[in-house]
N, C-alpha and C positions, 0 to 999 in steps of 0.2 A: 504493499499499499504506500501511496504518496505520504510525505510527512504533513501536507496540508490536506489530507483526505478529510473532507467535512463529516464522513461517517465515523470516524474515530471518536472514541469516548475519551473525555479528559484524562481519564487514568491510562490511556493507551498513548497518550501525546508524547513524542520524544522531547528531551530536555530542551532542544533548541526552540521549540514551539512555545512551551509555557514561559521559557525564560524571555523570550522576545515580547511576549504578552505584558509580563511584569514589568519590563524596562522601557516601554514606550514613554511613560511619564512616571518619574520617580524623584522622591526627595533627596536633594543633595546636601551640601554643608549647610549647617545650622547657622542662623544669622540672629543670635542673641548678643546684645551689647553688654558691656559690663555694667552699665548704667544707662537709665533713659534721660530724656532732655532734662536739663537743670538739676541732675543728680537724683531724679526720680527713681523709686524702687520698682515701680510697677506701671505699665502702659496700659491704658483703657481705650479700646477700639469699639465703640458703640456704632451699629449699623441698622439701617432700615431699608427694607425692600418694598419699593412702592409699585406693587404689581397691579393694584387697582382692577380694571376690567379684563386684563390680560389672561388671567387664570382661566376664565371662561372662553374669551375669543380664541386662545391657542388651541382648543379642543373643537374648534369649529362650532361652538355652543352659541345659542341665542337666548339662554334662559334670563328672563327679566329679574328674576330674583337673585340670581347669582351675579348678574351685572350690577344690580342695585348694592349688593354687598361690597363689590368692588368699588363703586362711587362713593361709599361710606368712607374708604380710604382717603379720598380727596376732600370731602365735605367736612369730616370730623376727624379722622385719624391723623393727618398730617397737621392740621392746626394745633391739636392738642399736644402732640409730640414736639412741634417747633416751640410751643409755649414752655413746656417742661425744659427743654434744652437751653432756651433763652433764660429763663429763670436761674438756671444753675451755671450759666456762662460756659456750656460745654459744647465743643464742635464734634460733628459726627459725620458719617458717610451715608449717603442715600444712593442705592442702587436702583436704576430707573429703565424699564423697558422703553424703547423709542416710542412704541405706541401710546404708552402712559404720557410720555413728554409732549405728543402732538395733541393728545385729548386735553391736557392741562399744562400749557405752556406758563402760565402764570405762577402755578405751583412751583415749578422748576427753577423760575426766576427768583422767587422769594427764598427758596431754599439755599441758592447760591448766594443770593444778597446777605443772608443771615450768617455766612461764613462756612457754611457746610460743603462737603465734597459731594460730587455728583459723579457716579460711576456707571459703567455699561451692565445691563442686565438684560441683554438680548434685544430682539426686535418686537416680538409679541409673546414673549415668554415661552419659546419654542423650545423643543428637546434637541439639543446639539447632536446627539448620538444617532438620532434619525435623519439627520441632514446630509445630503451630498457635499463633497468638499467645496465646490463653488458656491453653492447656496449658503453654506455656513459662513464662508469668507465674505461674501457679499453682505450678508445680514449684519454681520459684527462691524464691518466698515461703515455700513449705512447707519447703524445705531450710534456709532461715535460721532458721525457727521451731524445727526439730528441733535444730539445732546449739546454738541457745541454750538450749533445755530441757535438753539432754544435758550439754553442757560448761559451762553457766552463764555464758556470755558471748556477746554478741550479735555475729555476723561483721560486719566492716565492709569486707570485700573479697571478690571472687570470681574463680575460675579456671574457665572453662567447661570441661566435660568434653572431652578430646581437642582443647582449644583451638578447639572448633567455635562459630562465632559467626553467629547469624541476623541479618537486617535488623532485628530487634526487640530483641535483647539489650542493647544499650546504653540503650536508652529505658527498659526494665525495670530495670536496673541503677541508672539515674539516679533514677527514680522511687520505688525502695526507699530511696533515701538512701545508698547504699554510697559508700565514700570512693574505692574504686579497682578496678580490673580488672587481671588478670595473664594474659591469654590472646592478646595481638597482638604484632606484630613490626616494627612501623615504625621502631624507633630502638634504641639501647643505653641511652639515658637515659630517665627518667621524662618523660612528655609528657601534655598535656591533650587528652582526647578530644573531637572534634568530630562533631556528629550533624547531618547535612544541612547542614554549613557553620556550625552555631552551636556555641558552647562548651557542653558538657555538664555541666561541673563535676565529671566523673569523671576521675581521673588512671589512667594506664596505666602499670604497671610491667612493662616488656616481657619477653617470653620468647624463646626462640630453639631450633629443634630441635638446633642444635650443642651447646647447653647442656642437654641432656636425655638421661638415661642410656638411655631406652626405645629410641631409634632405634640404639643401639649393642648393646644386649643382648636385646631382646624377640624372641619367635619364636612361631609358631602351628604346630602339628604338622600341621594339616589345611589348611594354606595355604601360600603361597609366601613367607611372612614368615619368614625364617630368617637374619638379620643376626648376625654375631658379630664382635666386635671386642675383642682382649685387653684386660684391664683396664688394663695400662700404657699402652696407647695412648690409652684414654679419659681416664685421668689427665693425660697430656700435652696433650690437647686443651683439657681444663678449665684446666690450668695456664696455657697461653698465652693463654686467654680472660681470665684474671685478670691476667696480665702487662700486657695491653692496657689493660685498664680501670684499673690502678693507674698506668700511664704518663700517662693521659688524665685522672686525678683523677675518675674517674667511678663507675659503678656495676657490679658483679659479680653477676649474678643466676644462679641454678642450679636446675634441676629434676630431682629424683631421685624414684624410686618405692619403696615399702617392699618390695614383693614383687620388686623387680628388684635394687636396689643393698643389700638387706638380707642378702645372701649372704656367707659367709665369705671367699670369693675376691675380693670386690668392695667389702666395707665398708671396707677399707683405703684405698680411693680417697677417701672422705670424711675420714678420720682424718688421711691425709697431706696432703689439700689444705688442711684446716684448719692443720696444723702448718706448711705452706709460707707460707700467707697471713700467719700470725702471725709469721713471720720478718721481715715488712716492717714498718716504722714507719707509724703513722697509718692503721690500718685500723678500720672499724667494722662489727661483726657486728650485725644487727639484724633484726627482723621486717619483712615487706613494708610492713605497716601503718605501723610508726614510720618507715621510710625514706620512704614516700609523704608523710607528715606534714611531714617535715623538708624535703623537696625541694619540696613546694608553698609552704611558709612561707619559704623562703629562695632561691627561684629567681632567677637573674640571666640577663639577656638573653633576651628572647622572640623565638623563630626560628618564624615562621608557616609552616605547611605550605603548599607550592605545588604545582599540578598540573602 
């Protein structure tokens, strides 16, 4: 049989095959600085995915109910989140599908005007792994152009929709000259991404489902997706994640969604978390872009990824 025979079961694969799959995109050297900006002990990277109606649109859906839930992100979620961030004097990163930016250009201009970063989050929240190479490349480039035109600032980072990463995503990101990605989960610190064993020059600021509000609160009325965790329990999980990052002198990254955490019974999680973090000495709240720049410029100790 050929080594690429699709009829082979994974346990029958030759080493070359499974090793090449693992090595397509890999974590390289760790980029943890000795200290963060102004001697801070811990960096805080808060982020918000402004999916709005694109969760329904990417499925070719026309459910008025689900579209209205997306619109809540614009009408209530974003204003509430921006109010909390402004009151705390905290800068954050917003990852925005191009369709969201076209639907709500004033929202993006407000986000940028208040000092927050706007990053790429796909065109219509598409699944990258289902796209042909040229389509994925075109959509990612068009998304960057739309965000720059609408918000007035060229994005330097990307978070793929649903953190879905195709074999082509990293090469596209590298060739676009983007500074960082925030879609993968190989570490808790920033790290350099390797593409087929070679340094790509793109930095990963890692995410994790544990630090994402959607896994605790999201639901779909017509599917089996109906998780629910009390907001107090979610806060406790996030708090413990921060406590560990602070002990280690590392990075605390959090992903929230405007149409999920922008509700009155949940927005307190963000308020209380910021208040709790601020009760510790030596914390630095910054955008993902600023954290990546600092980590890359001041990294100590290169830990190579091993298979």
